[in-house]
N, C-alpha and C positions, 0 to 999 in steps of 0.2 A: 907056717907062717900065715898073716890074715892079709884077706884082700882086700889092699884098698879101696877107701872111699872112692866115688867119682862125681864129676859135673861135666855138662856140656853147655855152650854157651853158643848160640847161634847167633851170629853176627852179620848183618847185609853188605856193612865197608868194613874197611879195615880199622878206622877210628874207635866205631860205634860201643864196643865191649870194654872201652879204657876210661869212656866217659861216662856209660852209665853204669857199669856195675865192675871198674875196676878193683875197687874196695872189697866186694864179696869174692872176687878172684882170690886177691892176694891174702884174704883173710881162712878162706878154706884151703889155701895153700898150706899156709902155716899148721892148720888144723891135719895136716896127711894126705888131705885129698888132691888126685890126681885130677886136676881142672882141662877139661881141654875145649880148647876154641875154634869155633867152624867161621872164617871169614867168607862169605862168598862172595864178595869183591872186594876190589880195594879201595872204591870209592873213588875212581880216578879221573872220572867225567864230572859227577857232581858237586862234589867234596874236597877240591882242589884247587879252588878259585888262585890260590897265590900262585901257584905253582905253573898255570896255566899265564897267568900275567907275569911270569920270569920266562917265558918263552919257551916252554919244556916239552919236549914230545909226547906223544900219547907213551911210548914205552919207557919214557924217563920217568913219567909221573908214578907209571905202575911200580917201577922198580923205586922208588921211592918212598910210596907208601907202605909197598911192604916190607922195606928195610926198616920204617919206620914200627908198623905193626910188630915185629919180629925183637925190634929192639924194649917195644912196652909189654909184646909177655915177657919178655925177660927179667923186666924190674917186676912184678907181679908174680911171677914162679909158677906161669902156664907152664903145663906138662907136653900138652900137645897145641901147636897151631896149625890147622889145617885150612889151606888159604884154596878155594875152588875155582878163583879167576873167572866168575860167569860175567863180569861189567855190571855195568850201574847205567841208571836214567835212561833206559829202566832195566830193572832185572829181573829176570827171567830164568825159569830151572825149566828146564826138557824132563820125559818122561827120566831118563837114565841119570843125572843129574840130581834127581830127587832119590831114585836107589842109591846112589852114591851117598846121600848124605841118610838113608835108612841104613846102609851099611857100616855107615858111623857110629850110628845111635845105639847097634845092638854091638858093636867091636865094644864101646864105651861102657855102654850098661848104666848108664847114669842117675845117681840118687836123686840129682833134681834138674831141671834143665832151664834155661835162660833164653828169651828173645824179646821184640819190642813190643810197644801196645799194639794193640788190635786194630787201632783205627789213627790214621795221620793224614791229615789232607795236606799236609805241606811237602811229604817224602814220604810215596803211595810205596817205594821201595820198603821200608821199614814195615810196611801193615802186613805186604805180599809176604815177607820173609815169615812173618808170624802164621801169618796162613799156610804155609808150604810147613813149617816145624810143626804143626799143628796133625798136618796131613803124615809128615813124616813119622809122627810118633805113634799115630794108629796102625800106621802101615808095620812099624816095627814091632808092634803088639800081636800082626796075624799070623797065625800058626800056619797057615796056608802061602803062605811069602815067603820063600825060599825053606819048605821042610828040612827039618833035621836042625839050623842055625838055633841058638838060643833065643827065646824072644825075650821083647822086651816087657818089665813089668809094669808100673805107674804113678813113673815121676812125676813130679812135680811141674808145671812151666810158669815158671816166675815172668812174667811182664817189667822189665826193668822201666825205669822212666824218659819219657821222651822230654824234647825239648820245650816243647810249650803245653802242659799240660791240660790246662785249661780248653784245650781245640781239641784233645782225642780221646776225650771222654775217660782218661787214665785215672782211676781211684786206687791208691795203695792200700794194702791189707797189712805187710809186714814192712816193719823199719829194722834194718841191721847198723850194729855198730862198728862203726869201721876205721873209730880212733886207732885203734893200736899199728893200723897198716894202713894212716892214711899218709905217710910220707912215702909210701911206695906208692901209691896211686898217683899222689902229687908228679913223681919222679916219671911214671909212665905216661900222664899226661902229657911233659914237659916233650916226650920224644916224637910227639905229633906236630912237628914243626910247619904241618901244613895249614894248622888250625890253630893260630897262638891265640886268638881271638876267646878262644872256649878256655883256658885255663883258669884263668880267673872265675868265668860263669860257672863252672861244674866247684869249682871249691863253694863257689856263696849254695849252691845249691846241697851242698853237702852240709854248710853249715846251719840252712835251714831246716833240713831233714834230720839233724840234729836235735833241732830246737822241739819236733814233733816228737820224738826216740823219747828223750825228759819227758816230756809233756803225758803221754803213753806209758810210760813206765813208773808215775807216779807221781810228776810236777814236785809242788814243791812241799808233798807231804812227804818224800823221800825217794823221789825217784833217782833212778840213776842218773848219773852227767855223763853228757858225752859230749864232744866235740866237733867230730864228723858223723853222719850215717847215708845209708842209701836209703829206697823206698822203692818197694816193690808189689804188684798184683799178681795176687795168685789167683789160677785160672780154675783149679779142680778141689772138691772139698776135701780134708781131710780129715785120716781117721784116727781116732784117739779113743784111749781108757778111762783118763780122765781128764778135766778142765781145770 
């Protein structure tokens, strides 16, 4: 039997993986990848305004957000959802929390990883998580960390699209056609009832990125048709044998 390919998504809050790379998750799940999602918090303080306005308690908000994330993960075909429950606004990891993430990275041995933009002045939890993801990736590659374990290779870290790209310095260099799995992404978005206002917003984002996909695949000279797409920025160089 062949070992399945794997991917790891590191999400600051419970809904981030849905809006920003839900299509990539669903598409790769259909391709046979085992996709693991690490939610470092439920986004209970900073991204659950509607629930607080309804008078929910902190634990109620966290329980609702967890249930929404689990339902969305099921809709996308996530292999494993790991909830760290570290709190948000601000999100902070102690050394042992980072080691737990390193353990997860080594266990998954991802073919690629995904996390947030490197800069986000509107939500510093996001850029903090990418800093942590890079640090954990580095530690997972170190032969001297827990010697005897299988060390990590060199998976690409893709940065998924932030909410206001112009303010984040995020520049996509990869566009992924998610048209075949769009219904799954939309269904996952509709699981996130605490942020209904984002359902149509991220539908429009996917349509706009589809336009960029078509343009960069050949445009009117014979480019591929695409109705929905996601954009990503890669961090590391790619090694190739031909262009």
